[in-house]
C-alpha positions as CSV (number, residue, x, y, z in Angstrom):
1,X,3.5,10.3,4.6
2,X,4.4,7.9,1.7
3,X,2.7,6.4,-1.3
4,X,2.5,2.7,-2.1
5,X,0.4,0.7,-4.6
6,X,-0.3,-2.9,-5.5
7,X,-1.5,-3.9,-8.9
8,X,-2.9,-7.4,-9.1
9,X,-3.6,-9.1,-12.6
10,X,-3.8,-12.7,-13.7
11,X,0.0,-13.0,-14.6
12,X,1.2,-11.5,-11.2
13,X,1.2,-9.1,-8.4
14,X,3.2,-5.8,-8.5
15,X,4.2,-3.9,-5.4
16,X,5.6,-0.4,-5.7
17,X,6.5,2.5,-3.3
18,X,8.6,5.7,-3.1
19,X,11.7,6.1,-0.9
20,X,11.2,9.4,0.9
21,X,11.5,9.6,4.8
22,X,10.2,12.7,6.3
23,X,10.5,13.9,9.9
24,X,8.8,16.4,12.2
25,X,10.9,18.3,14.7
26,X,9.2,20.1,17.7
27,X,10.7,23.3,18.9
28,X,10.6,24.9,22.3
29,X,7.1,25.7,23.5
30,X,6.3,29.3,23.7
31,X,3.7,30.8,26.0
32,X,1.4,33.6,24.9
33,X,0.2,35.5,27.8
34,X,-3.5,36.1,28.2
35,X,-5.2,39.3,27.5
36,X,-8.5,40.9,28.3
37,X,-10.1,39.3,25.3
38,X,-7.9,36.1,24.8
39,X,-6.9,33.2,27.0
40,X,-3.4,32.1,27.5
41,X,-2.1,29.9,24.7
42,X,0.7,27.6,24.1
43,X,2.6,27.8,20.7
44,X,4.2,24.5,19.7
45,X,6.4,25.2,16.7
46,X,6.9,22.3,14.3
47,X,9.2,21.7,11.4
48,X,8.8,19.0,8.9
49,X,11.7,18.2,6.7
50,X,13.1,15.4,4.4
51,X,15.4,13.1,6.4
52,X,16.2,10.7,3.6
53,X,15.4,9.7,0.0
54,X,16.6,6.1,0.5
55,X,14.0,4.5,2.8
56,X,13.2,0.9,2.0
57,X,9.3,0.6,1.7
58,X,8.9,-2.7,-0.3
59,X,10.4,-5.8,1.1
60,X,10.5,-9.5,0.2
61,X,10.0,-12.4,2.7
62,X,12.4,-14.8,0.9
63,X,11.3,-17.9,2.9
64,X,7.8,-17.8,1.2
65,X,8.2,-15.2,-1.6
66,X,5.8,-13.0,0.0
67,X,6.1,-9.1,-0.6
68,X,5.4,-6.6,2.1
69,X,5.2,-2.8,1.5
70,X,4.3,0.0,4.0
71,X,3.4,3.7,4.4
72,X,3.0,5.7,7.6
73,X,5.3,5.5,10.6
74,X,8.8,4.5,9.3
75,X,10.3,3.8,12.7
76,X,9.0,0.9,14.8
77,X,10.4,0.3,18.2
78,X,13.6,2.3,17.4
79,X,14.2,0.4,14.1
80,X,13.3,1.0,10.6
81,X,10.5,-0.9,9.1
82,X,13.0,-2.8,6.9
83,X,14.8,-4.1,10.0
84,X,11.4,-4.6,11.8
85,X,10.4,-6.9,8.9
86,X,13.7,-8.7,9.0
87,X,13.3,-9.5,12.6
88,X,9.6,-10.4,12.0
89,X,10.7,-13.0,9.3
90,X,13.4,-14.6,11.6
91,X,11.1,-14.9,14.7
92,X,7.7,-15.5,13.2
93,X,7.8,-16.8,9.5
94,X,8.5,-20.4,8.5
95,X,8.7,-21.6,4.8
96,X,5.5,-23.5,5.2
97,X,3.4,-20.4,6.2
98,X,0.8,-19.1,3.7
99,X,0.4,-15.5,2.7
100,X,-2.8,-15.3,4.9
101,X,-0.9,-16.7,7.9
102,X,2.1,-14.2,7.5
103,X,-0.5,-11.3,7.2
104,X,-2.2,-12.2,10.4
105,X,1.2,-12.9,12.2
106,X,2.4,-9.4,11.1
107,X,-0.8,-7.8,12.4
108,X,-0.2,-9.6,15.7
109,X,3.6,-8.8,15.7
110,X,3.1,-5.0,15.1
111,X,2.1,-3.3,18.3
112,X,1.6,0.1,16.9
113,X,-1.2,1.8,14.9
114,X,0.5,4.2,12.7
115,X,2.0,1.9,10.0
116,X,-0.1,0.5,7.0
117,X,1.0,-2.7,5.4
118,X,0.2,-4.6,2.1
119,X,1.0,-8.4,2.3
120,X,1.0,-10.2,-1.0
121,X,1.9,-13.6,-2.4
122,X,0.8,-16.9,-4.0
123,X,-0.2,-20.1,-2.4
124,X,-1.0,-23.1,-4.6
125,X,-1.0,-20.7,-7.6
126,X,-3.8,-18.6,-6.0
127,X,-3.0,-14.9,-5.5
128,X,-3.5,-13.2,-2.2
129,X,-3.4,-9.5,-1.5
130,X,-3.9,-8.4,2.2
131,X,-4.4,-5.0,3.6
132,X,-3.1,-4.9,7.3
133,X,-3.8,-1.7,9.2
134,X,-4.5,-1.3,13.0
135,X,-4.9,-5.0,13.5
136,X,-7.4,-5.4,10.8
137,X,-6.5,-7.9,8.1
138,X,-8.5,-7.6,4.9
139,X,-8.1,-9.5,1.7
140,X,-8.3,-7.0,-1.2
141,X,-8.4,-9.2,-4.3
142,X,-11.6,-11.2,-3.7
143,X,-15.2,-10.1,-3.9
144,X,-16.9,-9.7,-0.6
145,X,-20.3,-10.2,-2.1
146,X,-21.9,-13.4,-3.5
147,X,-22.1,-13.7,-7.3
148,X,-23.9,-15.8,-10.0
149,X,-20.9,-16.0,-12.3
150,X,-17.1,-15.3,-12.6
151,X,-16.5,-11.7,-11.7
152,X,-16.3,-9.2,-14.5
153,X,-13.5,-6.7,-14.8
154,X,-15.4,-4.0,-13.2
155,X,-15.7,-5.6,-9.8
156,X,-13.4,-5.0,-6.9
157,X,-13.1,-4.2,-3.3
158,X,-12.3,-0.7,-2.4
159,X,-11.3,-1.3,1.2
160,X,-12.8,1.8,2.5
161,X,-15.2,0.3,5.3
162,X,-12.5,-0.9,7.7
163,X,-9.2,0.5,6.5
164,X,-8.4,4.2,6.2
165,X,-6.3,5.8,3.4
166,X,-6.7,3.0,0.9
167,X,-8.1,3.6,-2.6
168,X,-9.0,1.7,-5.9
169,X,-10.1,3.1,-9.2
170,X,-13.8,4.1,-9.4
171,X,-14.5,1.8,-12.4
172,X,-13.6,-1.5,-10.5
173,X,-15.8,-0.9,-7.5
174,X,-18.4,-3.3,-7.0
175,X,-22.0,-2.6,-8.1
176,X,-25.2,-3.9,-6.3
177,X,-26.7,-5.4,-9.4
178,X,-23.8,-7.8,-9.7
179,X,-24.7,-9.5,-6.5
180,X,-26.7,-12.7,-5.9
181,X,-28.1,-14.8,-3.0
182,X,-25.9,-17.8,-3.8
183,X,-22.8,-18.3,-1.7
184,X,-19.9,-19.7,-3.6
185,X,-17.8,-22.4,-2.0
186,X,-14.6,-20.6,-2.9
187,X,-14.1,-16.8,-2.8
188,X,-14.1,-15.2,-6.3
189,X,-10.6,-13.7,-7.1
190,X,-10.9,-10.3,-8.8
191,X,-8.2,-8.1,-10.4
192,X,-7.4,-4.4,-10.0
193,X,-5.2,-2.0,-8.2
194,X,-5.2,-0.5,-4.6
195,X,-3.1,2.1,-3.1
196,X,-2.5,3.8,0.3
197,X,-0.8,6.8,1.8
198,X,-0.7,10.2,0.0
199,X,-3.6,9.4,-2.4
200,X,-4.6,13.0,-3.5
201,X,-2.8,12.9,-6.9
202,X,-3.9,9.4,-7.9
203,X,-7.5,10.0,-6.8
204,X,-7.5,13.1,-9.0
205,X,-5.9,11.3,-11.9
206,X,-7.7,7.9,-11.8
207,X,-11.0,8.3,-10.0
208,X,-12.2,11.7,-11.4
209,X,-14.3,11.4,-14.6
210,X,-13.8,10.2,-17.1
211,X,-12.9,7.1,-15.2
212,X,-10.0,4.7,-15.9
213,X,-11.4,1.8,-18.0
214,X,-8.6,-0.7,-17.5
215,X,-9.2,-4.3,-18.5
216,X,-7.4,-5.7,-15.5
217,X,-8.2,-9.3,-16.5
218,X,-6.5,-9.0,-19.7
219,X,-3.6,-6.6,-18.6
220,X,-0.1,-8.1,-19.3
221,X,2.4,-8.1,-16.5
222,X,4.5,-5.6,-18.3
223,X,1.8,-3.2,-18.3
224,X,0.9,-3.8,-14.6
225,X,4.5,-2.9,-13.8
226,X,4.3,0.3,-15.8
227,X,0.9,1.2,-14.2
228,X,2.4,0.7,-10.7
229,X,5.4,2.9,-11.5
230,X,3.1,5.5,-13.0
231,X,1.0,5.7,-9.9
232,X,4.1,6.3,-7.7
233,X,5.6,8.6,-10.1
234,X,2.3,10.7,-10.7
235,X,2.3,11.3,-6.9
236,X,5.9,12.4,-6.7
237,X,5.6,14.8,-9.6
238,X,2.2,16.1,-8.4
239,X,3.6,17.0,-5.0
240,X,6.7,18.7,-6.8
241,X,4.3,21.5,-7.9
242,X,2.2,21.9,-4.8
243,X,3.0,24.7,-2.4
244,X,3.3,22.2,0.3
245,X,5.7,19.7,1.9
246,X,6.9,17.1,-0.6
247,X,6.4,13.9,1.5
248,X,6.9,11.6,-1.4
249,X,10.1,11.3,-3.5
250,X,13.3,9.4,-4.1
251,X,13.8,6.2,-6.2
252,X,10.7,4.0,-6.9
253,X,11.2,0.3,-5.8
254,X,9.2,-2.2,-7.7
255,X,8.7,-5.9,-6.5
256,X,7.0,-8.4,-8.9
257,X,5.6,-11.7,-7.6
258,X,4.4,-14.4,-10.0
259,X,3.2,-18.0,-9.4
260,X,6.7,-19.2,-10.1
261,X,9.1,-16.6,-8.5
262,X,9.6,-13.0,-7.0
263,X,12.0,-10.7,-8.3
264,X,12.9,-7.0,-8.1
265,X,12.1,-5.0,-11.3
266,X,13.6,-2.0,-9.7
267,X,15.4,-1.6,-6.4
268,X,17.6,1.3,-5.4
269,X,20.2,-0.9,-3.9
270,X,20.0,-4.4,-5.6
271,X,18.9,-3.2,-9.0
272,X,19.6,0.5,-9.5
273,X,18.5,2.5,-12.6
274,X,21.4,2.9,-14.9
């Protein structure tokens, strides 16, 4: 399991993720003979361990300045996800492709079901944040209900209906009284945050009362970067004190995408912390 998040505010989109890779090794199957009161059973010993703290879970499609992050299965067709995305860019992405086209192309290109992706970018200065999971492609940063006026700061899509293991703060979930019968000609862009993977710590910190009351529409880009790092770091530190397997850890990679450029705020290889 991993932790990744996406914070989307008017000034830009921030993708962040941890770097830990865990693996599960299955031992020799042991047979426990049947008794008068219990049937024969098979014992399958499994050991989960940290394989690396240097996995690249946030990537940049340079042809179109589109960011992709993932959690879940880190090996696809015998290759790392970073190498898988490299092949995907070479084979299926052109500089003219929109963020939505890339998101749908990735859903078609990926033949598995255990890796969860965020695909984010700008097209004509309009932000696009897509959640790609099990062939489903859902845009996270638009209201999926009709509205009478521009969306307030407390409206957002929680992504829970179609995509599992995805969350947003409680205070930005849509409320029924904000809906109307009029269908706008263009989708209403909303701002907020979403995350996926090992969500326990973030859910406890952000979604338990008193709820986070972030003003997403007025949040500066620097604070969005800090908040994305906070979400990943909180999960890593929470797991440190749990009597359980620590599935999140390592450096935190942070990719920032604006209307003008995409750049690495933190990158364990290109821009390591001093």
